[in-house]
Structures are given as C-alpha cells and as structure tokens.
N, CA and C atoms as an extended XYZ file, in Angstrom:
462
Properties=species:S:1:pos:R:3:atomname:S:1:resname:S:1:resid:I:1 pbc="F F F"
N       -37.872       16.309       22.044 N   MET     1
C       -36.627       15.759       21.533 CA  MET     1
C       -35.791       15.227       22.677 C   MET     1
N       -35.189       14.098       22.441 N   SER     2
C       -34.350       13.542       23.494 CA  SER     2
C       -32.922       14.034       23.334 C   SER     2
N       -32.248       14.111       24.434 N   GLU     3
C       -30.868       14.581       24.455 CA  GLU     3
C       -29.925       13.439       24.073 C   GLU     3
N       -28.896       13.748       23.296 N   THR     4
C       -27.907       12.730       22.917 CA  THR     4
C       -27.126       12.334       24.157 C   THR     4
N       -27.055       11.011       24.443 N   PRO     5
C       -26.317       10.594       25.654 CA  PRO     5
C       -24.828       10.869       25.514 C   PRO     5
N       -24.204       11.230       26.613 N   LYS     6
C       -22.764       11.474       26.629 CA  LYS     6
C       -22.043       10.145       26.797 C   LYS     6
N       -20.898        9.980       26.120 N   PRO     7
C       -20.163        8.723       26.282 CA  PRO     7
C       -19.641        8.592       27.708 C   PRO     7
N       -19.636        7.376       28.208 N   SER     8
C       -19.148        7.149       29.563 CA  SER     8
C       -17.626        7.239       29.591 C   SER     8
N       -17.113        7.458       30.777 N   ARG     9
C       -15.659        7.514       30.967 CA  ARG     9
C       -15.030        6.193       30.534 C   ARG     9
N       -15.713        5.110       30.841 N   ARG    10
C       -15.208        3.772       30.504 CA  ARG    10
C       -15.104        3.592       28.986 C   ARG    10
N       -16.126        4.030       28.222 N   SER    11
C       -16.083        3.868       26.761 CA  SER    11
C       -15.004        4.763       26.146 C   SER    11
N       -14.791        5.948       26.721 N   LEU    12
C       -13.726        6.821       26.223 CA  LEU    12
C       -12.351        6.193       26.460 C   LEU    12
N       -12.161        5.591       27.638 N   LEU    13
C       -10.887        4.920       27.928 CA  LEU    13
C       -10.693        3.714       27.009 C   LEU    13
N       -11.778        3.004       26.704 N   GLY    14
C       -11.698        1.863       25.786 CA  GLY    14
C       -11.267        2.302       24.402 C   GLY    14
N       -11.830        3.404       23.918 N   CYS    15
C       -11.446        3.937       22.604 CA  CYS    15
C        -9.983        4.352       22.596 C   CYS    15
N        -9.547        5.014       23.662 N   LEU    16
C        -8.153        5.432       23.763 CA  LEU    16
C        -7.230        4.220       23.740 C   LEU    16
N        -7.613        3.158       24.447 N   ALA    17
C        -6.801        1.935       24.463 CA  ALA    17
C        -6.694        1.338       23.061 C   ALA    17
N        -7.790        1.347       22.304 N   LEU    18
C        -7.756        0.819       20.928 CA  LEU    18
C        -6.824        1.634       20.042 C   LEU    18
N        -6.842        2.940       20.203 N   VAL    19
C        -5.950        3.802       19.413 CA  VAL    19
C        -4.497        3.494       19.746 C   VAL    19
N        -4.188        3.392       21.031 N   VAL    20
C        -2.812        3.101       21.457 CA  VAL    20
C        -2.382        1.740       20.930 C   VAL    20
N        -3.243        0.723       21.030 N   LEU    21
C        -2.915       -0.606       20.516 CA  LEU    21
C        -2.717       -0.579       19.007 C   LEU    21
N        -3.504        0.223       18.316 N   GLY    22
C        -3.347        0.340       16.859 CA  GLY    22
C        -1.972        0.853       16.490 C   GLY    22
N        -1.487        1.864       17.202 N   PHE    23
C        -0.156        2.385       16.917 CA  PHE    23
C         0.921        1.382       17.293 C   PHE    23
N         0.698        0.633       18.358 N   ALA    24
C         1.689       -0.348       18.807 CA  ALA    24
C         1.805       -1.510       17.843 C   ALA    24
N         0.751       -1.751       17.034 N   SER    25
C         0.785       -2.905       16.125 CA  SER    25
C         1.429       -2.593       14.781 C   SER    25
N         1.817       -1.343       14.538 N   VAL    26
C         2.489       -1.003       13.288 CA  VAL    26
C         3.880       -1.614       13.307 C   VAL    26
N         4.257       -2.363       12.256 N   PRO    27
C         5.567       -3.004       12.261 CA  PRO    27
C         6.700       -1.997       12.377 C   PRO    27
N         7.782       -2.406       13.017 N   VAL    28
C         8.947       -1.557       13.200 CA  VAL    28
C         9.474       -1.070       11.864 C   VAL    28
N         9.458       -1.944       10.846 N   TRP    29
C        10.024       -1.582        9.553 CA  TRP    29
C         9.092       -0.728        8.717 C   TRP    29
N         7.907       -0.387        9.243 N   ALA    30
C         6.955        0.398        8.467 CA  ALA    30
C         7.485        1.789        8.161 C   ALA    30
N         8.273        2.353        9.060 N   ASP    31
C         8.802        3.691        8.836 CA  ASP    31
C        10.290        3.629        8.538 C   ASP    31
N        10.669        2.703        7.701 N   GLU    32
C        12.063        2.563        7.318 CA  GLU    32
C        12.562        3.891        6.758 C   GLU    32
N        13.619        4.449        7.306 N   PRO    33
C        14.063        5.761        6.832 CA  PRO    33
C        14.662        5.689        5.429 C   PRO    33
N        14.501        6.781        4.713 N   ALA    34
C        15.115        6.877        3.395 CA  ALA    34
C        16.628        6.971        3.567 C   ALA    34
N        17.359        6.603        2.529 N   LYS    35
C        18.816        6.701        2.581 CA  LYS    35
C        19.215        8.156        2.778 C   LYS    35
N        20.220        8.381        3.602 N   LYS    36
C        20.713        9.744        3.823 CA  LYS    36
C        21.667       10.107        2.695 C   LYS    36
N        21.556       11.346        2.265 N   ALA    37
C        22.438       11.832        1.212 CA  ALA    37
C        23.772       12.253        1.810 C   ALA    37
N        24.845       12.077        1.053 N   PRO    38
C        26.138       12.560        1.524 CA  PRO    38
C        26.078       14.073        1.721 C   PRO    38
N        26.940       14.575        2.606 N   GLU    39
C        26.964       16.009        2.886 CA  GLU    39
C        27.127       16.811        1.595 C   GLU    39
N        26.311       17.848        1.466 N   GLY    40
C        26.400       18.718        0.297 CA  GLY    40
C        25.575       18.238       -0.884 C   GLY    40
N        24.965       17.066       -0.782 N   LYS    41
C        24.122       16.551       -1.872 CA  LYS    41
C        22.706       16.401       -1.356 C   LYS    41
N        21.752       16.522       -2.272 N   SER    42
C        20.366       16.363       -1.854 CA  SER    42
C        20.025       14.875       -1.761 C   SER    42
N        19.046       14.577       -0.912 N   ALA    43
C        18.612       13.193       -0.739 CA  ALA    43
C        17.980       12.706       -2.046 C   ALA    43
N        18.125       11.409       -2.327 N   PRO    44
C        17.504       10.894       -3.549 CA  PRO    44
C        15.986       10.982       -3.449 C   PRO    44
N        15.338       11.200       -4.577 N   ALA    45
C        13.880       11.219       -4.614 CA  ALA    45
C        13.386        9.797       -4.354 C   ALA    45
N        12.266        9.684       -3.684 N   THR    46
C        11.753        8.370       -3.317 CA  THR    46
C        10.262        8.225       -3.621 C   THR    46
N         9.792        6.977       -3.560 N   VAL    47
C         8.378        6.629       -3.625 CA  VAL    47
C         8.114        5.659       -2.472 C   VAL    47
N         6.859        5.371       -2.217 N   SER    48
C         6.514        4.391       -1.197 CA  SER    48
C         5.492        3.409       -1.759 C   SER    48
N         5.463        2.216       -1.163 N   VAL    49
C         4.526        1.180       -1.568 CA  VAL    49
C         3.893        0.611       -0.308 C   VAL    49
N         2.565        0.494       -0.328 N   VAL    50
C         1.813       -0.057        0.793 CA  VAL    50
C         1.060       -1.282        0.300 C   VAL    50
N         1.123       -2.357        1.082 N   PHE    51
C         0.374       -3.573        0.788 CA  PHE    51
C        -0.700       -3.709        1.863 C   PHE    51
N        -1.969       -3.638        1.466 N   ASP    52
C        -3.109       -3.772        2.372 CA  ASP    52
C        -3.738       -5.133        2.097 C   ASP    52
N        -3.599       -6.057        3.057 N   TYR    53
C        -4.028       -7.438        2.869 CA  TYR    53
C        -5.531       -7.644        3.075 C   TYR    53
N        -6.252       -6.592        3.395 N   GLY    54
C        -7.698       -6.696        3.546 CA  GLY    54
C        -8.146       -7.395        4.812 C   GLY    54
N        -7.212       -7.667        5.707 N   ASN    55
C        -7.544       -8.356        6.956 CA  ASN    55
C        -7.065       -7.552        8.172 C   ASN    55
N        -6.837       -6.266        7.963 N   GLY    56
C        -6.343       -5.415        9.044 CA  GLY    56
C        -4.831       -5.289        9.075 C   GLY    56
N        -4.121       -6.055        8.252 N   LYS    57
C        -2.658       -5.982        8.223 CA  LYS    57
C        -2.205       -5.218        6.994 C   LYS    57
N        -1.180       -4.409        7.193 N   GLU    58
C        -0.556       -3.645        6.106 CA  GLU    58
C         0.955       -3.739        6.239 C   GLU    58
N         1.617       -3.636        5.120 N   LYS    59
C         3.064       -3.458        5.104 CA  LYS    59
C         3.315       -2.152        4.378 C   LYS    59
N         4.031       -1.254        5.029 N   VAL    60
C         4.312        0.074        4.484 CA  VAL    60
C         5.809        0.164        4.254 C   VAL    60
N         6.200        0.397        3.016 N   LEU    61
C         7.621        0.496        2.682 CA  LEU    61
C         7.882        1.865        2.064 C   LEU    61
N         8.705        2.648        2.755 N   THR    62
C         9.005        4.002        2.311 CA  THR    62
C        10.471        4.095        1.901 C   THR    62
N        10.820        5.219        1.323 N   GLY    63
C        12.221        5.466        0.983 CA  GLY    63
C        12.728        4.623       -0.180 C   GLY    63
N        11.838        4.197       -1.062 N   ILE    64
C        12.257        3.429       -2.238 CA  ILE    64
C        12.781        4.431       -3.261 C   ILE    64
N        14.041        4.282       -3.610 N   GLU    65
C        14.668        5.251       -4.495 CA  GLU    65
C        13.968        5.292       -5.856 C   GLU    65
N        13.551        6.502       -6.230 N   TRP    66
C        12.849        6.732       -7.490 CA  TRP    66
C        13.842        7.127       -8.575 C   TRP    66
N        13.511        6.749       -9.802 N   ARG    67
C        14.284        7.195      -10.963 CA  ARG    67
C        13.309        7.566      -12.073 C   ARG    67
N        13.731        8.423      -12.951 N   GLN    68
C        12.906        8.862      -14.078 CA  GLN    68
C        12.427        7.647      -14.869 C   GLN    68
N        11.142        7.575      -15.174 N   GLY    69
C        10.576        6.481      -15.969 CA  GLY    69
C        10.210        5.243      -15.155 C   GLY    69
N        10.414        5.279      -13.839 N   MET    70
C        10.103        4.125      -12.985 CA  MET    70
C         8.607        3.823      -13.025 C   MET    70
N         8.274        2.535      -13.173 N   THR    71
C         6.867        2.132      -13.191 CA  THR    71
C         6.423        1.662      -11.806 C   THR    71
N         5.129        1.564      -11.633 N   ALA    72
C         4.583        1.054      -10.372 CA  ALA    72
C         5.049       -0.379      -10.135 C   ALA    72
N         5.224       -1.161      -11.189 N   TRP    73
C         5.713       -2.533      -11.051 CA  TRP    73
C         7.161       -2.544      -10.551 C   TRP    73
N         7.998       -1.671      -11.084 N   GLU    74
C         9.395       -1.605      -10.632 CA  GLU    74
C         9.470       -1.188       -9.162 C   GLU    74
N         8.629       -0.241       -8.763 N   ALA    75
C         8.600        0.176       -7.361 CA  ALA    75
C         8.099       -0.965       -6.478 C   ALA    75
N         7.092       -1.691       -6.958 N   THR    76
C         6.547       -2.830       -6.206 CA  THR    76
C         7.610       -3.906       -6.030 C   THR    76
N         8.362       -4.183       -7.087 N   GLN    77
C         9.434       -5.185       -6.998 CA  GLN    77
C        10.525       -4.726       -6.021 C   GLN    77
N        10.882       -3.451       -6.070 N   ALA    78
C        11.901       -2.926       -5.153 CA  ALA    78
C        11.416       -3.048       -3.710 C   ALA    78
N        10.143       -2.750       -3.467 N   ALA    79
C         9.580       -2.881       -2.126 CA  ALA    79
C         9.602       -4.335       -1.673 C   ALA    79
N         9.297       -5.243       -2.568 N   ALA    80
C         9.232       -6.668       -2.239 CA  ALA    80
C        10.598       -7.244       -1.876 C   ALA    80
N        11.661       -6.621       -2.342 N   ARG    81
C        13.015       -7.104       -2.034 CA  ARG    81
C        13.490       -6.677       -0.647 C   ARG    81
N        12.782       -5.769       -0.025 N   ARG    82
C        13.156       -5.322        1.317 CA  ARG    82
C        13.034       -6.482        2.295 C   ARG    82
N        13.620       -6.317        3.468 N   SER    83
C        13.550       -7.353        4.485 CA  SER    83
C        12.506       -6.957        5.522 C   SER    83
N        11.577       -7.809        5.874 N   PRO    84
C        11.373       -9.138        5.319 CA  PRO    84
C        10.767       -9.036        3.922 C   PRO    84
N        11.181       -9.940        3.063 N   SER    85
C        10.761       -9.869        1.669 CA  SER    85
C         9.271      -10.194        1.516 C   SER    85
N         8.729       -9.765        0.411 N   ILE    86
C         7.327       -9.973        0.076 CA  ILE    86
C         7.296      -10.815       -1.186 C   ILE    86
N         6.509      -11.879       -1.176 N   GLU    87
C         6.421      -12.769       -2.335 CA  GLU    87
C         5.415      -12.203       -3.349 C   GLU    87
N         5.898      -11.975       -4.571 N   LEU    88
C         5.039      -11.489       -5.652 CA  LEU    88
C         4.833      -12.599       -6.674 C   LEU    88
N         3.599      -12.813       -7.086 N   LYS    89
C         3.273      -13.729       -8.182 CA  LYS    89
C         2.663      -12.887       -9.285 C   LYS    89
N         3.072      -13.169      -10.526 N   HIS    90
C         2.552      -12.380      -11.640 CA  HIS    90
C         2.591      -13.187      -12.928 C   HIS    90
N         1.904      -12.676      -13.925 N   SER    91
C         1.998      -13.228      -15.273 CA  SER    91
C         2.327      -12.064      -16.195 C   SER    91
N         2.844      -12.378      -17.364 N   GLY    92
C         3.212      -11.348      -18.321 CA  GLY    92
C         4.489      -10.639      -17.910 C   GLY    92
N         4.871       -9.648      -18.724 N   SER    93
C         6.082       -8.879      -18.454 CA  SER    93
C         5.942       -7.488      -19.055 C   SER    93
N         6.894       -6.639      -18.685 N   GLY    94
C         6.895       -5.275      -19.215 CA  GLY    94
C         5.591       -4.556      -18.901 C   GLY    94
N         5.066       -3.847      -19.875 N   SER    95
C         3.835       -3.088      -19.660 CA  SER    95
C         2.610       -3.990      -19.520 C   SER    95
N         2.765       -5.286      -19.825 N   MET    96
C         1.645       -6.222      -19.751 CA  MET    96
C         1.678       -7.101      -18.503 C   MET    96
N         2.481       -6.766      -17.508 N   VAL    97
C         2.546       -7.572      -16.291 CA  VAL    97
C         1.216       -7.479      -15.537 C   VAL    97
N         0.820       -8.597      -14.916 N   PHE    98
C        -0.423       -8.665      -14.156 CA  PHE    98
C        -0.139       -9.394      -12.854 C   PHE    98
N        -0.407       -8.735      -11.727 N   VAL    99
C        -0.154       -9.329      -10.410 CA  VAL    99
C        -1.272      -10.322      -10.096 C   VAL    99
N        -0.870      -11.571       -9.770 N   THR   100
C        -1.844      -12.627       -9.466 CA  THR   100
C        -1.876      -13.000       -7.986 C   THR   100
N        -0.838      -12.590       -7.228 N   GLY   101
C        -0.821      -12.905       -5.809 CA  GLY   101
C         0.301      -12.169       -5.099 C   GLY   101
N         0.076      -11.896       -3.825 N   ILE   102
C         1.089      -11.249       -2.985 CA  ILE   102
C         1.071      -11.952       -1.634 C   ILE   102
N         2.240      -12.434       -1.216 N   ASP   103
C         2.391      -13.102        0.082 CA  ASP   103
C         1.352      -14.197        0.317 C   ASP   103
N         1.051      -14.965       -0.712 N   GLY   104
C         0.114      -16.082       -0.572 CA  GLY   104
C        -1.348      -15.712       -0.739 C   GLY   104
N        -1.667      -14.437       -0.848 N   PHE   105
C        -3.039      -14.000       -1.097 CA  PHE   105
C        -3.224      -13.954       -2.617 C   PHE   105
N        -3.954      -14.935       -3.158 N   LYS   106
C        -4.116      -15.055       -4.607 CA  LYS   106
C        -5.434      -14.439       -5.063 C   LYS   106
N        -5.411      -13.841       -6.264 N   ASN   107
C        -6.633      -13.291       -6.840 CA  ASN   107
C        -7.709      -14.367       -6.873 C   ASN   107
N        -8.946      -13.987       -6.563 N   GLN   108
C       -10.053      -14.936       -6.479 CA  GLN   108
C       -10.931      -14.933       -7.729 C   GLN   108
N       -10.578      -14.155       -8.721 N   GLY   109
C       -11.383      -14.118       -9.942 CA  GLY   109
C       -12.394      -12.995       -9.916 C   GLY   109
N       -13.279      -12.987      -10.915 N   GLY   110
C       -14.268      -11.919      -11.056 CA  GLY   110
C       -15.450      -12.101      -10.128 C   GLY   110
N       -16.238      -11.063       -9.995 N   GLY   111
C       -17.433      -11.102       -9.164 CA  GLY   111
C       -17.359      -10.081       -8.051 C   GLY   111
N       -18.526       -9.588       -7.665 N   ARG   112
C       -18.601       -8.524       -6.651 CA  ARG   112
C       -18.037       -8.957       -5.295 C   ARG   112
N       -18.132      -10.243       -4.953 N   ASP   113
C       -17.667      -10.682       -3.645 CA  ASP   113
C       -16.283      -11.330       -3.691 C   ASP   113
N       -15.661      -11.342       -4.838 N   LYS   114
C       -14.327      -11.941       -4.990 CA  LYS   114
C       -13.267      -10.868       -4.797 C   LYS   114
N       -12.201      -11.230       -4.075 N   ARG   115
C       -11.129      -10.264       -3.821 CA  ARG   115
C        -9.949      -10.524       -4.748 C   ARG   115
N        -9.349       -9.448       -5.184 N   SER   116
C        -8.165       -9.502       -6.051 CA  SER   116
C        -7.266       -8.328       -5.704 C   SER   116
N        -6.019       -8.408       -6.148 N   TRP   117
C        -5.075       -7.318       -5.922 CA  TRP   117
C        -5.334       -6.205       -6.928 C   TRP   117
N        -5.504       -5.005       -6.413 N   GLN   118
C        -5.729       -3.809       -7.220 CA  GLN   118
C        -4.797       -2.735       -6.687 C   GLN   118
N        -4.488       -1.751       -7.531 N   PHE   119
C        -3.598       -0.708       -7.019 CA  PHE   119
C        -4.071        0.687       -7.347 C   PHE   119
N        -3.661        1.590       -6.471 N   TRP   120
C        -3.958        3.016       -6.561 CA  TRP   120
C        -2.629        3.756       -6.517 C   TRP   120
N        -2.581        4.919       -7.128 N   VAL   121
C        -1.408        5.793       -7.015 CA  VAL   121
C        -1.912        7.126       -6.482 C   VAL   121
N        -1.365        7.513       -5.337 N   ASN   122
C        -1.752        8.764       -4.679 CA  ASN   122
C        -3.262        8.849       -4.456 C   ASN   122
N        -3.868        7.720       -4.078 N   GLY   123
C        -5.291        7.700       -3.760 CA  GLY   123
C        -6.216        7.583       -4.952 C   GLY   123
N        -5.675        7.488       -6.155 N   THR   124
C        -6.493        7.375       -7.366 CA  THR   124
C        -6.339        5.980       -7.946 C   THR   124
N        -7.477        5.330       -8.207 N   TYR   125
C        -7.459        3.997       -8.804 CA  TYR   125
C        -6.652        4.052      -10.100 C   TYR   125
N        -5.792        3.078      -10.304 N   ALA   126
C        -4.867        3.096      -11.445 CA  ALA   126
C        -5.602        3.219      -12.781 C   ALA   126
N        -5.061        4.072      -13.635 N   ASP   127
C        -5.636        4.262      -14.966 CA  ASP   127
C        -4.818        3.555      -16.046 C   ASP   127
N        -3.867        2.725      -15.609 N   ALA   128
C        -3.026        1.941      -16.533 CA  ALA   128
C        -2.564        0.700      -15.773 C   ALA   128
N        -2.077       -0.286      -16.491 N   GLY   129
C        -1.543       -1.480      -15.850 CA  GLY   129
C        -0.315       -1.152      -15.027 C   GLY   129
N        -0.009       -2.006      -14.056 N   VAL   130
C         1.108       -1.761      -13.138 CA  VAL   130
C         2.439       -1.648      -13.867 C   VAL   130
N         2.599       -2.362      -14.987 N   GLY   131
C         3.843       -2.302      -15.746 CA  GLY   131
C         3.929       -1.102      -16.667 C   GLY   131
N         2.817       -0.391      -16.823 N   ALA   132
C         2.787        0.780      -17.700 CA  ALA   132
C         2.628        2.090      -16.934 C   ALA   132
N         2.203        2.010      -15.687 N   LYS   133
C         1.957        3.219      -14.895 CA  LYS   133
C         3.285        3.812      -14.430 C   LYS   133
N         3.657        4.953      -15.005 N   VAL   134
C         4.914        5.627      -14.672 CA  VAL   134
C         4.700        6.508      -13.441 C   VAL   134
N         5.627        6.404      -12.502 N   LEU   135
C         5.539        7.156      -11.249 CA  LEU   135
C         6.361        8.439      -11.302 C   LEU   135
N         5.986        9.348      -10.447 N   GLN   136
C         6.747       10.577      -10.222 CA  GLN   136
C         7.343       10.503       -8.824 C   GLN   136
N         8.386       11.262       -8.581 N   ALA   137
C         8.998       11.308       -7.250 CA  ALA   137
C         7.933       11.656       -6.220 C   ALA   137
N         7.958       10.953       -5.088 N   GLY   138
C         7.015       11.209       -4.010 CA  GLY   138
C         5.708       10.446       -4.105 C   GLY   138
N         5.486        9.719       -5.196 N   ASP   139
C         4.239        8.981       -5.357 CA  ASP   139
C         4.110        7.867       -4.326 C   ASP   139
N         2.855        7.524       -4.026 N   LYS   140
C         2.546        6.427       -3.101 CA  LYS   140
C         1.688        5.409       -3.841 C   LYS   140
N         2.206        4.183       -3.946 N   VAL   141
C         1.468        3.088       -4.573 CA  VAL   141
C         0.797        2.298       -3.454 C   VAL   141
N        -0.497        2.085       -3.572 N   LEU   142
C        -1.245        1.305       -2.597 CA  LEU   142
C        -1.809        0.071       -3.285 C   LEU   142
N        -1.426       -1.107       -2.796 N   TRP   143
C        -1.977       -2.382       -3.258 CA  TRP   143
C        -3.027       -2.814       -2.245 C   TRP   143
N        -4.244       -3.137       -2.715 N   LYS   144
C        -5.309       -3.586       -1.826 CA  LYS   144
C        -5.834       -4.931       -2.307 C   LYS   144
N        -5.985       -5.875       -1.371 N   PHE   145
C        -6.617       -7.157       -1.664 CA  PHE   145
C        -8.076       -6.994       -1.260 C   PHE   145
N        -8.928       -6.723       -2.246 N   ALA   146
C       -10.314       -6.334       -1.949 CA  ALA   146
C       -11.206       -6.656       -3.143 C   ALA   146
N       -12.529       -6.639       -2.912 N   PRO   147
C       -13.446       -6.743       -4.046 CA  PRO   147
C       -13.279       -5.516       -4.938 C   PRO   147
N       -13.704       -5.591       -6.181 N   PRO   148
C       -13.582       -4.416       -7.051 CA  PRO   148
C       -14.401       -3.251       -6.524 C   PRO   148
N       -13.896       -2.028       -6.682 N   PRO   149
C       -14.683       -0.874       -6.244 CA  PRO   149
C       -15.923       -0.737       -7.118 C   PRO   149
N       -16.987       -0.154       -6.579 N   PRO   150
C       -18.213        0.023       -7.381 CA  PRO   150
C       -17.922        0.857       -8.626 C   PRO   150
N       -18.591        0.549       -9.746 N   PRO   151
C       -18.397        1.348      -10.963 CA  PRO   151
C       -18.653        2.823      -10.697 C   PRO   151
N       -17.850        3.651      -11.309 N   GLY   152
C       -18.000        5.101      -11.176 CA  GLY   152
C       -17.305        5.687       -9.968 C   GLY   152
N       -16.673        4.842       -9.120 N   THR   153
C       -15.988        5.374       -7.946 CA  THR   153
C       -14.512        5.539       -8.190 C   THR   153
N       -14.035        5.147       -9.337 N   TRP   154
C       -12.618        5.281       -9.651 CA  TRP   154
C       -12.514        5.981      -10.935 C   TRP   154
C-alpha cells in the first residue's frame, strides 16, 4: 500500500489565501444588523433572505422584520427594497405569484440543464408557492438560480 502524500506548505498557504479572499468578498451589507429595540422592549422578530445567483455571488439580507402570517413573497419583497435594491420580476399575485427573474437573471424554462429561480425555507425545498408559504420568526428563505434538483431530493 502506498502512503497518502502530505500536502505541501505551498498548497496549504494557497488554500488559506482562498479562504481569506472568500471572506473578504462578502458584501459589507451582507450582515446588516437588525433594528435595535428600545430599552425595556424585546427586539422585533426577524427573517432573512438570501439570493444565490448560481455564479458564486450571493446577496444576504438579514434583520427583515417578521410579522404573523408573513409569506415568503412578502419577505422577498422586503429584502428587495433594501439598499442596494434587488429587481424582482414576477407574474400573478397573492398566493399565485410566480417569480420569473431576479436582478436580470430570468428563468430559462424547463429541462435538466435549464436554470430557474427556486426557493427553500430553512434548507427545505419549498412545499408551497412563494405567495402561499407562510414564514415563522427566524426563518431563512434561500433563492437559488439553478437547474431543478433531482427528483426525490426535496
């Protein structure tokens, strides 16, 4: 049996540099603080929304004030109004809203190699439309511009 080669000092330094660069590339507004509560009151409950453009870029918006009955679409719209704003394209309304594009990335239609906007809540592929999916305080909505996940994985 051959022995597994040890990584060189140079490759370890290269990996460390990539990690440091990865942290440096996170936008300043990614960790936008939640609103502070007045003294003697608890902070408002919040949700977060992440936009993953499928090209290595993400926008992370935290501290979006949550309210009872808030849908994933309402949270997405609130996130999009932040500065810098995010352009949302959609069809339909209410519980039947359908996202067709975000920041110029438009759905490419059906097919295994076609990318479209899909969303997850707390790491679980959505089990309802964005206008019907009701959020709870602390939920995280993730929008991904990607091919559809393989059947049975969601």
